[in-house]
C-alpha positions in Angstrom: 53.8 112.9 -81.7 51.8 114.9 -84.3 51.7 114.4 -88.1 52.4 117.6 -90.0 52.1 118.4 -93.7 55.0 120.4 -95.0 56.3 121.6 -98.4 59.9 120.5 -99.2 62.3 120.7 -102.1 65.2 118.3 -102.8 66.4 120.2 -105.9 66.2 123.8 -107.2 63.9 124.4 -110.1 60.4 125.1 -111.4 57.4 125.3 -109.0 56.9 121.6 -109.6 60.1 121.0 -107.6 58.0 121.6 -104.4 56.5 118.5 -102.9 53.9 118.3 -100.1 54.9 115.6 -97.6 53.7 114.3 -94.3 56.1 113.8 -91.4 56.1 113.3 -87.6 56.4 116.5 -85.6 58.1 116.0 -82.2 57.0 117.7 -79.1 58.4 121.3 -78.8 61.9 121.3 -77.3 63.2 123.8 -74.7 62.6 127.3 -75.9 60.2 126.2 -78.6 56.5 126.6 -79.2 54.3 124.3 -81.3 51.9 126.1 -83.6 48.8 125.2 -85.5 49.3 127.5 -88.5 46.2 129.3 -89.8 47.7 131.6 -92.5 51.1 131.6 -94.3 52.6 134.5 -96.2 54.1 133.9 -99.6 57.0 136.3 -100.4 59.0 136.6 -103.6 62.2 135.5 -101.7 60.5 132.1 -101.5 60.5 132.0 -105.3 64.2 133.0 -105.4 65.1 130.3 -102.9 63.1 127.6 -104.6 64.8 128.4 -108.0 68.2 128.5 -106.4 68.8 132.2 -107.0 69.6 132.4 -103.3 71.0 128.8 -102.8 70.0 126.8 -99.7 71.3 123.5 -98.3 69.1 120.7 -99.6 66.7 119.3 -98.8 64.8 122.2 -97.3 61.5 123.6 -96.5 60.3 127.0 -97.8 58.5 130.0 -96.4 59.5 132.7 -93.8 56.3 133.8 -92.2 53.0 132.6 -90.8 50.4 133.2 -88.2 48.6 130.7 -86.0 47.7 129.5 -82.5 50.0 128.1 -79.8 49.2 124.4 -79.3 51.9 123.5 -76.8 55.0 125.0 -75.3 58.4 123.5 -74.5 60.4 123.8 -71.3 61.6 127.3 -70.4 58.9 129.1 -72.4 57.1 131.5 -70.0 55.8 134.2 -72.3 53.4 132.1 -74.3 50.7 129.5 -73.5 48.3 127.4 -75.5 45.6 129.4 -77.2 47.7 132.5 -77.8 47.6 134.0 -81.3 51.1 134.6 -82.6 53.0 135.4 -85.8 56.6 135.1 -86.9 59.1 135.8 -89.7 62.7 134.7 -90.0 62.2 131.8 -87.7 64.0 129.4 -90.0 62.7 128.1 -93.3 59.6 125.9 -93.2 56.6 128.1 -92.9 54.8 126.2 -95.6 53.3 123.7 -93.2 50.1 123.2 -91.2 51.9 122.5 -87.9 55.5 123.3 -86.9 57.8 124.1 -83.9 59.2 127.6 -83.7 61.7 129.2 -81.4 59.6 131.3 -78.9 62.0 134.3 -79.2 61.0 134.7 -82.9 57.3 135.0 -82.1 55.2 138.2 -81.7 51.8 138.2 -80.1 49.0 139.3 -82.5 47.1 142.1 -80.8 43.3 142.3 -80.6 41.9 143.9 -83.7 44.4 142.3 -86.1 43.3 139.0 -87.7 45.6 136.0 -88.4 45.3 136.7 -92.1 46.2 140.4 -91.6 49.3 139.4 -89.6 50.4 136.7 -92.1 49.8 139.1 -95.0 51.5 142.1 -93.4 54.3 141.0 -91.0 57.2 140.2 -93.4 56.2 142.8 -95.9 55.3 145.4 -93.3 58.5 144.8 -91.3 60.3 145.4 -94.6 58.5 148.6 -95.2 59.2 149.6 -91.6 63.0 149.4 -91.9 62.9 151.0 -95.3 60.8 154.0 -94.2 62.2 154.4 -90.6 65.7 153.0 -90.7 67.2 153.0 -94.2 65.8 156.5 -94.7 63.6 158.2 -92.1 60.9 159.6 -94.4 59.7 163.1 -93.4 56.7 165.2 -94.4 57.2 167.0 -97.7 59.9 164.6 -99.1 59.4 163.0 -102.5 59.5 159.2 -102.4 59.6 157.0 -105.5 58.4 153.4 -105.0 58.9 150.7 -107.7 56.5 147.8 -107.9 54.0 149.9 -106.1 51.1 147.5 -106.6 53.0 144.6 -105.0 52.8 143.4 -101.5 55.6 145.6 -100.1 54.9 148.4 -102.5 51.3 148.8 -101.4 52.4 149.1 -97.8 55.2 151.5 -98.7 52.7 153.7 -100.5 50.2 153.8 -97.7 52.8 154.3 -94.9 54.9 156.9 -96.8 51.7 158.9 -97.6 50.7 158.7 -93.9 54.1 160.2 -93.0 53.3 163.2 -95.2 55.5 162.4 -98.2 54.7 163.0 -101.9 54.5 159.5 -103.3 55.1 158.3 -106.8 54.8 154.7 -107.7 55.7 152.6 -110.7 53.9 149.4 -111.8 53.8 147.2 -114.9 50.4 148.0 -116.3 47.7 150.6 -116.3 45.6 148.4 -114.0 48.4 148.1 -111.5 49.1 151.9 -111.7 45.4 152.3 -110.6 46.1 150.0 -107.6 49.1 152.1 -106.7 47.0 155.3 -106.7 44.4 153.6 -104.6 47.1 152.8 -102.1 48.1 156.4 -101.7 50.4 157.2 -104.7 50.0 160.7 -105.8 51.5 159.8 -109.2 51.7 156.4 -110.9 53.6 155.5 -114.1 53.8 152.3 -116.1 57.5 151.2 -116.0 56.8 148.8 -118.9 57.0 151.9 -121.1 60.5 152.7 -122.2 60.2 156.4 -121.5 58.7 156.1 -118.0 61.3 158.4 -116.3 60.3 161.2 -118.7 56.6 160.6 -117.9 57.4 160.7 -114.2 59.4 163.9 -114.4 56.7 165.6 -116.5 54.2 164.7 -113.8 56.4 166.2 -111.1 57.4 169.3 -113.0 61.0 168.0 -113.1 61.3 167.3 -109.4 63.3 164.2 -108.6 63.0 161.8 -105.7 64.7 162.3 -102.3 64.7 158.5 -102.0 64.0 155.7 -104.5 62.9 152.3 -103.3 63.8 149.7 -105.9 62.7 146.1 -105.5 62.7 145.3 -109.3 66.5 145.5 -109.9 67.7 144.8 -113.4 64.9 146.5 -115.4 64.7 149.7 -113.3 68.0 150.3 -111.5 69.9 152.5 -114.0 66.7 154.6 -114.6 66.3 154.8 -110.8 69.6 156.7 -110.7 68.1 159.1 -113.2 65.1 159.7 -111.0 67.0 160.5 -107.8 67.6 164.1 -106.8 71.1 165.4 -106.2 72.4 163.9 -103.0 69.4 161.5 -103.0 69.4 157.9 -102.0 68.7 154.8 -104.1 67.7 151.8 -102.1 67.9 148.5 -103.9 66.2 145.9 -101.7 65.0 143.2 -104.2 65.6 141.8 -107.7 62.2 140.8 -109.1 63.5 141.2 -112.7 67.0 140.0 -111.9 70.0 141.5 -110.0 70.7 145.1 -110.5 73.7 145.6 -112.9 77.1 146.4 -111.5 78.2 150.0 -111.8 81.4 152.0 -111.4 81.2 154.2 -108.2 82.0 157.2 -110.4 78.5 156.9 -112.0 76.9 157.9 -108.7 79.0 161.1 -108.8 77.9 161.9 -112.4 74.2 161.3 -111.5 74.3 163.9 -108.7 76.5 162.7 -105.9 74.0 159.9 -105.1 74.0 157.5 -102.2 73.3 153.8 -102.9 72.5 151.0 -100.5 71.5 147.4 -100.6 69.8 146.6 -97.2 68.0 143.4 -96.1 65.2 142.8 -93.7 66.9 140.1 -91.7 69.8 142.0 -90.2 67.4 144.7 -89.2 65.3 142.2 -87.2 68.0 139.7 -86.0 67.7 140.8 -82.4 64.4 139.5 -80.8 63.8 142.6 -78.8 64.3 144.8 -81.9 62.1 142.6 -84.0 59.3 142.8 -81.5 59.6 146.6 -81.2 59.5 146.8 -85.0 56.5 144.6 -85.2 54.8 146.7 -82.5 55.3 149.8 -84.7 53.8 148.0 -87.7 50.8 146.8 -85.7 50.2 150.3 -84.4 50.2 151.5 -88.1 47.7 148.8 -88.9 45.5 149.7 -85.9 45.6 153.4 -86.8 44.4 152.6 -90.3 47.5 154.0 -91.9 48.4 150.5 -93.2 45.7 148.1 -94.5 46.1 144.5 -95.6 45.4 144.0 -99.3 45.1 140.2 -99.8 45.1 139.6 -103.5 44.9 135.8 -103.5 44.6 132.7 -101.3 45.7 129.2 -102.1 45.5 125.9 -100.2 48.7 124.3 -99.0 48.2 121.7 -101.7 48.0 124.5 -104.3 51.5 125.8 -103.5 52.7 125.1 -107.1 49.9 127.1 -108.5 50.6 129.9 -106.0 54.3 130.1 -107.1 53.3 130.2 -110.7 51.0 133.1 -110.1 53.7 134.9 -108.2 56.3 134.4 -111.0 53.8 135.5 -113.6 53.1 138.7 -111.6 49.5 137.7 -111.8 48.6 138.8 -108.3 48.3 142.1 -106.6 48.9 142.8 -102.9 49.7 139.9 -100.6 49.3 136.2 -101.4 48.3 133.8 -98.6 48.6 130.0 -98.3 45.9 128.6 -96.1 46.8 125.2 -94.5 
């Protein structure tokens, strides 16, 4: 029996609601693998869940993704053995831990040439970018793509990958410094969406051309203006709510804005099947290996600094991926 440190919440609330506790970790059960975790990814959904925006049964752990090394395997696990480097996402909440047991069918092997930190920084965010760019809308060379929060973790990957696919890429971000980050990640155009007239600035930069697809993870503050930036018959993809949920609209508004399409997808259904998840992860790792997608790690925090990490995320004081190091 191993002692494991893990972050838990017993009530929703501020970052201080999280507590680091120590508990006995049983041997892995049938179909499970025991991991010594080396890097944990922090995602904004963790903040939503801790606050109760996306309510969870309590008490609960937090965190959806991590990378580490296999320490032990349970019965009926043949594809992994101790010493293997693996990563996961959507394997049940509780990634904020130094050791944990995970279902083997939720694991992907980390290939040579990809570090544990790269895997933890990129898997969840990169798998999100993969379904957005390949499934929700198959981006083609010459298309115009608008990416909100382009300096964030997913935004940076979207910019790099969309540019690698041959798209014209515009990004929005909340400050001139973050716009510079978006341009460094491949955005041809970057505008500050904290300015009221940012759609006019964008359209002036494109000569009036509107986007074939808009990827909006900001929600409340950007959604209605996203509709104004989409080309006729274009697609607006709302996949997050960093500023709050997107406001409800009447379907007729989509007609008035140019016969637009609107969707609200999620990463989890796109990766619910283990075989599909591994194929998607393989496509992401290939993009990393080719240099098309690079890990941008903006901050690292210890497991005992998780409150500080969440405060930084909520203040939007970080750029790129944030890692928790057990």
